[in-house]
FIKOLZA-1660 file (N, C-alpha, C; in steps of 0.1 Angstrom, whole numbers, plus 5000, padded with zeros to 4 digits):
% residues 86
   i   px   py   pz ch aa at
   1 5008 4988 5000  A  M  N
   1 5000 5000 5000  A  M CA
   1 5009 5013 5000  A  M  C
   2 5019 5013 5008  A  M  N
   2 5028 5024 5009  A  M CA
   2 5035 5027 4996  A  M  C
   3 5039 5017 4989  A  K  N
   3 5046 5019 4976  A  K CA
   3 5037 5024 4966  A  K  C
   4 5024 5019 4966  A  F  N
   4 5014 5024 4956  A  F CA
   4 5011 5039 4959  A  F  C
   5 5010 5043 4972  A  M  N
   5 5007 5056 4975  A  M CA
   5 5019 5065 4972  A  M  C
   6 5031 5060 4974  A  E  N
   6 5043 5068 4972  A  E CA
   6 5044 5071 4957  A  E  C
   7 5042 5061 4949  A  K  N
   7 5043 5062 4934  A  K CA
   7 5033 5073 4929  A  K  C
   8 5021 5074 4935  A  R  N
   8 5011 5083 4931  A  R CA
   8 5013 5097 4938  A  R  C
   9 5023 5098 4947  A  G  N
   9 5025 5111 4954  A  G CA
   9 5014 5113 4965  A  G  C
  10 5008 5103 4970  A  E  N
  10 4998 5104 4980  A  E CA
  10 5002 5099 4993  A  E  C
  11 5015 5098 4996  A  L  N
  11 5019 5093 5009  A  L CA
  11 5020 5104 5018  A  L  C
  12 5009 5108 5024  A  T  N
  12 5008 5119 5034  A  T CA
  12 5001 5114 5046  A  T  C
  13 5003 5121 5057  A  F  N
  13 4996 5117 5069  A  F CA
  13 4981 5117 5068  A  F  C
  14 4976 5127 5061  A  D  N
  14 4961 5128 5060  A  D CA
  14 4956 5116 5052  A  D  C
  15 4962 5112 5041  A  N  N
  15 4958 5101 5033  A  N CA
  15 4959 5088 5041  A  N  C
  16 4969 5086 5049  A  I  N
  16 4970 5074 5057  A  I CA
  16 4960 5074 5068  A  I  C
  17 4960 5085 5075  A  F  N
  17 4951 5086 5087  A  F CA
  17 4936 5085 5084  A  F  C
  18 4932 5089 5072  A  N  N
  18 4918 5089 5068  A  N CA
  18 4914 5075 5062  A  N  C
  19 4923 5066 5061  A  Q  N
  19 4919 5052 5057  A  Q CA
  19 4918 5044 5070  A  Q  C
  20 4909 5035 5070  A  R  N
  20 4906 5027 5082  A  R CA
  20 4918 5020 5087  A  R  C
  21 4925 5013 5079  A  L  N
  21 4937 5006 5083  A  L CA
  21 4948 5015 5088  A  L  C
  22 4950 5026 5081  A  G  N
  22 4960 5036 5085  A  G CA
  22 4957 5042 5099  A  G  C
  23 4944 5045 5101  A  Y  N
  23 4940 5050 5114  A  Y CA
  23 4942 5040 5125  A  Y  C
  24 4939 5027 5123  A  L  N
  24 4940 5017 5133  A  L CA
  24 4955 5015 5136  A  L  C
  25 4964 5015 5126  A  L  N
  25 4978 5014 5129  A  L CA
  25 4983 5026 5137  A  L  C
  26 4979 5038 5133  A  F  N
  26 4983 5050 5141  A  F CA
  26 4978 5049 5155  A  F  C
  27 4966 5045 5157  A  K  N
  27 4960 5044 5171  A  K CA
  27 4968 5033 5179  A  K  C
  28 4971 5022 5173  A  D  N
  28 4979 5012 5179  A  D CA
  28 4992 5017 5184  A  D  C
  29 4999 5024 5175  A  F  N
  29 5012 5030 5178  A  F CA
  29 5010 5040 5190  A  F  C
  30 5000 5049 5190  A  C  N
  30 4999 5059 5200  A  C CA
  30 4996 5052 5214  A  C  C
  31 4988 5042 5214  A  L  N
  31 4984 5035 5226  A  L CA
  31 4994 5025 5232  A  L  C
  32 5002 5019 5223  A  N  N
  32 5011 5008 5227  A  N CA
  32 5026 5011 5225  A  N  C
  33 5030 5020 5217  A  Y  N
  33 5044 5021 5214  A  Y CA
  33 5049 5035 5216  A  Y  C
  34 5041 5045 5216  A  S  N
  34 5046 5059 5218  A  S CA
  34 5051 5061 5232  A  S  C
  35 5063 5067 5233  A  E  N
  35 5069 5070 5247  A  E CA
  35 5061 5081 5254  A  E  C
  36 5053 5089 5247  A  V  N
  36 5046 5100 5253  A  V CA
  36 5031 5096 5252  A  V  C
  37 5023 5097 5263  A  P  N
  37 5009 5094 5263  A  P CA
  37 5002 5103 5252  A  P  C
  38 4992 5097 5245  A  V  N
  38 4984 5104 5235  A  V CA
  38 4969 5103 5239  A  V  C
  39 4965 5111 5249  A  P  N
  39 4951 5110 5253  A  P CA
  39 4941 5116 5242  A  P  C
  40 4946 5123 5233  A  Q  N
  40 4938 5129 5222  A  Q CA
  40 4931 5118 5214  A  Q  C
  41 4937 5106 5213  A  I  N
  41 4930 5095 5206  A  I CA
  41 4916 5092 5211  A  I  C
  42 4915 5092 5224  A  R  N
  42 4902 5089 5230  A  R CA
  42 4892 5101 5227  A  R  C
  43 4897 5113 5228  A  F  N
  43 4889 5125 5224  A  F CA
  43 4884 5124 5210  A  F  C
  44 4893 5121 5201  A  Y  N
  44 4890 5120 5187  A  Y CA
  44 4879 5109 5184  A  Y  C
  45 4881 5098 5191  A  E  N
  45 4871 5087 5189  A  E CA
  45 4857 5091 5194  A  E  C
  46 4857 5098 5205  A  E  N
  46 4844 5103 5211  A  E CA
  46 4837 5113 5201  A  E  C
  47 4845 5122 5195  A  I  N
  47 4840 5131 5185  A  I CA
  47 4835 5124 5173  A  I  C
  48 4842 5114 5169  A  R  N
  48 4837 5106 5158  A  R CA
  48 4823 5099 5161  A  R  C
  49 4822 5094 5173  A  K  N
  49 4809 5089 5178  A  K CA
  49 4798 5099 5177  A  K  C
  50 4801 5111 5182  A  L  N
  50 4792 5123 5182  A  L CA
  50 4787 5126 5168  A  L  C
  51 4796 5126 5158  A  E  N
  51 4793 5129 5144  A  E CA
  51 4783 5119 5138  A  E  C
  52 4784 5107 5143  A  N  N
  52 4775 5096 5137  A  N CA
  52 4762 5094 5144  A  N  C
  53 4759 5102 5155  A  L  N
  53 4746 5101 5161  A  L CA
  53 4735 5107 5153  A  L  C
  54 4723 5102 5154  A  E  N
  54 4712 5106 5145  A  E CA
  54 4704 5117 5151  A  E  C
  55 4702 5117 5164  A  T  N
  55 4692 5127 5170  A  T CA
  55 4700 5138 5177  A  T  C
  56 4694 5150 5178  A  D  N
  56 4699 5161 5185  A  D CA
  56 4701 5158 5200  A  D  C
  57 4691 5151 5205  A  E  N
  57 4692 5147 5220  A  E CA
  57 4704 5139 5223  A  E  C
  58 4707 5129 5214  A  E  N
  58 4718 5120 5216  A  E CA
  58 4731 5129 5215  A  E  C
  59 4732 5138 5205  A  R  N
  59 4744 5146 5203  A  R CA
  59 4746 5155 5215  A  R  C
  60 4735 5161 5220  A  I  N
  60 4736 5170 5232  A  I CA
  60 4741 5162 5244  A  I  C
  61 4736 5150 5246  A  A  N
  61 4740 5142 5258  A  A CA
  61 4755 5138 5257  A  A  C
  62 4759 5133 5245  A  L  N
  62 4773 5129 5244  A  L CA
  62 4782 5141 5243  A  L  C
  63 4777 5152 5238  A  G  N
  63 4785 5164 5237  A  G CA
  63 4788 5169 5252  A  G  C
  64 4778 5169 5260  A  K  N
  64 4781 5172 5274  A  K CA
  64 4791 5163 5281  A  K  C
  65 4789 5150 5278  A  E  N
  65 4799 5140 5284  A  E CA
  65 4813 5143 5279  A  E  C
  66 4814 5146 5266  A  I  N
  66 4828 5149 5261  A  I CA
  66 4833 5161 5267  A  I  C
  67 4825 5172 5268  A  Y  N
  67 4829 5184 5274  A  Y CA
  67 4834 5182 5289  A  Y  C
  68 4826 5175 5296  A  D  N
  68 4830 5173 5310  A  D CA
  68 4842 5164 5312  A  D  C
  69 4843 5154 5303  A  Q  N
  69 4854 5144 5304  A  Q CA
  69 4867 5150 5299  A  Q  C
  70 4867 5158 5289  A  F  N
  70 4880 5162 5283  A  F CA
  70 4882 5177 5285  A  F  C
  71 4873 5185 5282  A  I  N
  71 4875 5200 5283  A  I CA
  71 4875 5205 5297  A  I  C
  72 4865 5202 5305  A  M  N
  72 4864 5207 5318  A  M CA
  72 4874 5201 5327  A  M  C
  73 4876 5188 5325  A  K  N
  73 4887 5181 5333  A  K CA
  73 4900 5188 5331  A  K  C
  74 4903 5191 5319  A  D  N
  74 4916 5198 5316  A  D CA
  74 4917 5212 5322  A  D  C
  75 4906 5219 5321  A  L  N
  75 4905 5232 5327  A  L CA
  75 4907 5232 5342  A  L  C
  76 4900 5222 5348  A  L  N
  76 4902 5221 5363  A  L CA
  76 4916 5217 5367  A  L  C
  77 4922 5209 5359  A  S  N
  77 4936 5205 5363  A  S CA
  77 4946 5216 5362  A  S  C
  78 4943 5226 5354  A  H  N
  78 4951 5238 5353  A  H CA
  78 4947 5250 5362  A  H  C
  79 4936 5249 5368  A  S  N
  79 4931 5260 5376  A  S CA
  79 4939 5262 5389  A  S  C
  80 4945 5252 5394  A  H  N
  80 4954 5254 5406  A  H CA
  80 4966 5262 5403  A  H  C
  81 4971 5261 5391  A  V  N
  81 4983 5268 5387  A  V CA
  81 4980 5283 5388  A  V  C
  82 4969 5288 5382  A  S  N
  82 4966 5302 5382  A  S CA
  82 4962 5307 5395  A  S  C
  83 4957 5299 5404  A  M  N
  83 4954 5303 5418  A  M CA
  83 4966 5306 5426  A  M  C
  84 4977 5299 5423  A  T  N
  84 4989 5301 5431  A  T CA
  84 4997 5313 5427  A  T  C
  85 4993 5319 5415  A  L  N
  85 4999 5331 5411  A  L CA
  85 4994 5343 5418  A  L  C
  86 4983 5342 5424  A  F  N
  86 4977 5354 5431  A  F CA
  86 4981 5355 5445  A  F  C
% end
């Protein structure tokens, strides 16, 4: 696959990442081989789930969960730093 893409000038991160197998290999690398944790993979997967929901109610509920789990949690973890500056 890589040789085919390379010959066509399509060997880019976007082309690999947007293919199912490429994404699965990238995810496996991030979760199992990367020396630095990559929590953004879980965030990305939750966003993909959100995009595939059919009703507004489902999207709102999952959107709130994503916000609480990833955005708010990150904001709260950094709030103690700003409080020590005062």
